[in-house]
Every structure is written in C-alpha cells, then in structure tokens.
C-alpha positions in Angstrom: 11.7 -0.9 -22.7 11.1 2.8 -22.2 12.7 4.9 -19.5 11.6 8.3 -18.3 8.4 10.0 -19.7 10.5 13.2 -20.0 12.4 11.5 -22.9 9.1 11.4 -24.8 7.9 15.0 -24.0 5.7 14.1 -21.1 5.5 14.4 -17.3 5.1 11.2 -15.2 1.3 11.3 -15.3 1.0 12.2 -19.0 0.7 16.0 -18.8 2.0 17.8 -21.9 5.0 20.0 -20.8 3.8 22.8 -23.2 0.7 23.3 -21.0 2.6 23.7 -17.7 5.2 25.9 -16.1 8.0 24.6 -14.0 9.5 26.3 -10.8 12.7 24.8 -9.4 12.7 25.5 -5.6 14.9 22.9 -4.1 17.3 20.3 -5.4 15.1 17.3 -6.3 11.9 19.3 -5.8 9.9 20.0 -9.0 6.5 21.7 -9.1 4.5 22.1 -12.2 1.0 23.4 -12.4 -1.2 23.4 -15.4 -2.0 26.8 -16.8 -5.7 26.5 -16.2 -5.1 25.5 -12.6 -7.0 22.3 -12.9 -4.2 19.9 -12.1 -0.9 20.0 -10.2 2.2 17.8 -10.5 4.5 17.7 -7.6 7.5 15.4 -7.6 10.0 15.3 -4.8 13.0 13.0 -5.3 14.3 11.7 -2.0 17.6 9.9 -1.7 17.5 6.6 0.3 19.1 8.3 3.3 16.6 11.2 3.2 13.7 8.8 3.0 14.9 6.8 5.9 15.1 9.9 8.0 11.4 10.7 7.5 8.8 9.2 10.0 6.5 8.7 7.1 8.7 6.0 5.6 8.6 3.9 8.7 4.9 4.5 9.5 4.0 3.7 5.8 6.0 0.5 6.1 4.0 -0.4 9.2 0.7 0.4 7.6 1.5 -1.7 4.5 2.9 -4.5 6.7 -0.5 -4.6 8.6 -2.2 -4.9 5.2 0.2 -7.7 4.2 -0.7 -9.5 7.5 -4.2 -9.8 6.2 -3.7 -10.8 2.6 -1.0 -13.4 3.2 -3.1 -15.2 5.8 -6.3 -15.1 3.8 -4.5 -16.4 0.7 -3.0 -19.3 2.4 -5.8 -20.3 4.8 -8.9 -19.6 2.7 -9.2 -23.1 1.3 -8.6 -24.9 4.6 -11.1 -22.6 6.2 -13.8 -23.2 3.7 -13.2 -27.0 3.7 -13.3 -26.9 7.5 -16.8 -25.4 7.6 -18.1 -28.0 5.2 -17.6 -26.5 1.7 -16.2 -28.8 -0.9 -12.5 -28.5 -2.0 -13.6 -27.9 -5.6 -15.7 -24.9 -4.6 -13.0 -23.6 -2.2 -10.4 -23.8 -5.0 -12.8 -22.0 -7.4 -13.4 -19.3 -4.8 -9.6 -18.7 -4.6 -9.3 -18.5 -8.3 -12.3 -16.1 -8.4 -10.5 -13.9 -5.8 -7.5 -13.6 -8.1 -9.6 -12.9 -11.1 -11.8 -10.3 -9.5 -8.8 -8.6 -8.0 -7.8 -7.4 -11.6 -10.9 -5.1 -11.5 -9.5 -3.6 -8.3 -6.0 -3.1 -9.7 -7.4 -1.2 -12.7 -10.2 0.5 -10.9 -8.4 1.7 -7.8 -5.5 2.7 -10.0 -7.8 4.9 -12.0 -9.3 6.4 -8.8 -5.7 7.1 -7.6 -5.1 9.2 -10.7 -8.1 11.3 -10.0 -8.3 11.5 -6.2 -5.9 11.7 -3.3 -4.1 8.4 -3.2 -4.0 8.0 0.5 -7.8 8.4 0.7 -8.3 5.9 -2.1 -6.0 3.5 -0.3 -8.0 4.0 2.9 -11.1 3.0 1.1 -9.5 -0.2 -0.2 -8.4 -1.0 3.4 -11.9 -0.5 4.8 -13.2 -2.9 2.1 -10.4 -5.3 3.1 -11.6 -5.1 6.8 -15.2 -5.6 5.8 -14.2 -8.6 3.7 -12.4 -10.2 6.7 -15.4 -9.5 8.9 -17.7 -11.3 6.4 -15.3 -14.2 6.1 -15.2 -14.6 9.9 -19.0 -15.3 9.9 -19.3 -17.4 6.7 -21.2 -20.6 7.2 -22.7 -21.4 3.8 -21.3 -21.3 0.2 -23.4 -18.4 -0.9 -21.9 -16.2 1.8 -18.6 -16.4 0.0 -20.0 -14.3 -2.9 -20.3 -11.0 -1.0 -16.9 -11.7 0.5 -15.4 -12.1 -3.0 -17.1 -9.0 -4.3 -15.9 -6.8 -1.5 -12.5 -8.3 -0.6 -11.1 -9.1 -4.0 -11.1 -5.6 -5.6 -9.6 -4.2 -2.4 -6.9 -6.9 -2.4 -5.9 -6.0 -6.0 -6.3 -2.2 -5.7 -4.2 -2.0 -2.6 -1.4 -3.9 -4.3 -1.3 -1.2 -7.1 -1.7 1.8 -4.8 1.2 0.8 -2.5 3.7 1.4 -5.3 1.9 4.6 -6.5 2.0 6.1 -3.0 5.7 5.3 -2.7 6.4 7.0 -6.0 4.3 10.0 -5.1 5.8 10.5 -1.6 9.5 9.8 -2.4 9.9 10.3 -6.2 11.5 8.3 -8.9 15.2 8.8 -8.5 15.6 6.1 -5.7 12.2 4.4 -6.1 13.6 0.9 -6.6 15.9 1.0 -3.5 13.3 2.7 -1.3 10.6 0.2 -2.4 13.0 -2.7 -1.7 13.8 -1.5 1.8 10.1 -0.8 2.6 9.2 -4.3 1.3 11.9 -5.8 3.6 10.4 -4.0 6.6 6.8 -4.8 5.9 7.8 -8.5 5.4 6.8 -9.0 9.0 3.1 -9.0 7.9 3.7 -11.6 5.1 5.5 -13.9 7.5 3.4 -13.5 10.7 -0.1 -13.5 9.1 -0.2 -17.2 8.1 1.6 -18.3 11.2 -0.8 -16.4 13.5 -3.9 -17.8 11.7 -2.5 -21.4 12.0 -1.7 -20.9 15.7 -5.3 -19.6 16.3 -6.8 -22.6 14.6 -4.6 -25.0 16.5 -5.5 -23.4 19.8 -9.3 -22.8 19.2 -10.3 -25.2 16.4 -11.6 -22.2 14.4 -10.2 -19.3 12.2 -12.9 -16.8 13.4 -10.7 -15.1 16.0 -7.9 -14.7 13.5 -10.2 -13.1 11.0 -11.4 -10.7 13.6 -7.8 -9.8 14.4 -7.2 -9.3 10.6 -10.2 -7.0 10.5 -8.7 -4.9 13.2 -5.3 -4.9 11.5 -6.8 -3.6 8.3 -8.7 -0.8 10.2 -5.5 0.2 12.0 -3.7 0.4 8.7 -6.5 2.6 7.4 -6.0 5.0 10.3 -2.3 5.2 9.7 -2.7 5.8 5.9 -5.2 8.6 6.5 -2.9 10.4 8.8 0.3 10.0 6.8 0.8 13.1 4.5 3.4 13.5 1.8 6.8 14.2 3.5 8.5 17.5 2.8 11.9 17.3 1.2 13.0 20.5 3.0 12.5 18.8 6.3 14.4 15.7 5.2 17.3 17.9 4.1 17.3 19.7 7.4 17.4 16.3 9.3 20.2 15.2 7.1 22.2 18.4 7.8 21.6 18.1 11.5 22.8 14.4 11.5 25.9 15.5 9.5 26.6 18.3 12.0 26.3 16.0 15.0 28.7 13.6 13.3 31.2 16.3 12.7 31.0 17.5 16.3 31.6 13.9 17.6 34.7 13.7 15.4 36.0 17.1 16.3 35.0 17.8 20.0 
C-alpha cells in the first residue's frame, strides 16, 4: 500500500517536482506550474468544516444525488422493464451484464479525459450521455433498440462514477478527502434511495416505466447544468467564512 505521491518524488498527477516551482500562498493552498507553462497543478486542502461552509459542497452533493437518482433506478428496474415490454429474461439479464462490462470503458476513458480536460466539463458530457440513454430507454420497444442505449448509457454510467471522486479531490484536496467524500455520499444518498422507489411508484400508477425514464432524463440534465456552473471553491473565501462564524460565536458568548 502506497501513501502520498510526494513520498516517491511526484505530485498527485505524476508531474516531476524537478520540472516545477512551488509558491506557498495560503495554508493548505499549493500552486505549482510547469516551467514551460503547459500544465498547472493546483491543490487546495480544505478541512471538513471549511468544505461544509462552501455552497459548492452542497450543490455538488445535489448534482451527484440527481445522477444517483438515475443510475440506481435503471440498475434495479432495467430487467423488469425489458421483460414487461416482451423481451426475454435471458436477454434482459445479458443486457444488464453488458451494461456493467461496457461501463469499464467509460471508467477508463472518462478518467483519461478528466486528466487532459476540465473535469466538470467532462462530467457534464457524461451526464448528457446519461440523459440521452434514459430518453432512448423510455422509447424502447424491440430488443435491437437496447444496443444504442447500452453504447451511450454504459460508458456514461462508468465514467461518472470515476469523475465524482476526481472532482471532489480536485475541489477540496486530499487532506480530508475521506471524510468529505463520506459526508457528500451521505447527502446524495437521497438519489440512491428515491430513484428505485419513484420508478416503482410510477409503474404501479401507470402500468409503464416511460414517465419515470422521462423524469430521469430531466434529472440528468439538471445535474449537468449544476455541474457546469460549479467552479472550484476558493480556500481564501472558506477561511473568511470560518473566521466570520468564529467571530459571531465569540460575540454571542461575550455580548
């Protein structure tokens, strides 16, 4: 088990320290730019308290929760949906297995894209593909229509799973990554829980999953908009909010 890349003479994304310069500006804020100006490493290490004071934390949890609303429901209801429209259980089970297998391409591919392009924009692309996949699924009536759904939805499903962690690390740093991720997972759990329940309720009420899949399309698109507008939080602003909160607490204790 290896710990920090600095212990092996590297930065988090593999850049050789001998080719960069470091400027310490704020506690927990490190900026390193390659000498040729072709790449920039920016790491801000937020504490848990500082992360919770940023609007980005809560909006990012909401965006990821809306994504979880989609993937949890599709994973659980995909086979019942396909069987309900007349596709055999064997083919439906094969399609679910294919979804998981093809998602590996997305995990690697979108991870690579996230290393070379702005992660929030890459994540937005994955969410748009997720929405398109749900739209296709809502209108599936024959077995062959499952193929374009799998080719579009599966890589987006896998890629988004990888990018969620990468974005958290990029936005909040590594020092409290585990705790911040755990808290965000707890908040976005609403999507994992409500998605399958909502889809089941829609089917019981209408006899079809189509409306639910349209709602999931909208959910993925809303998540896309949130991700596109959420920029990396500034540690200086978080420190200021923390100081203001501390000052208010002192004033209440000593009026």
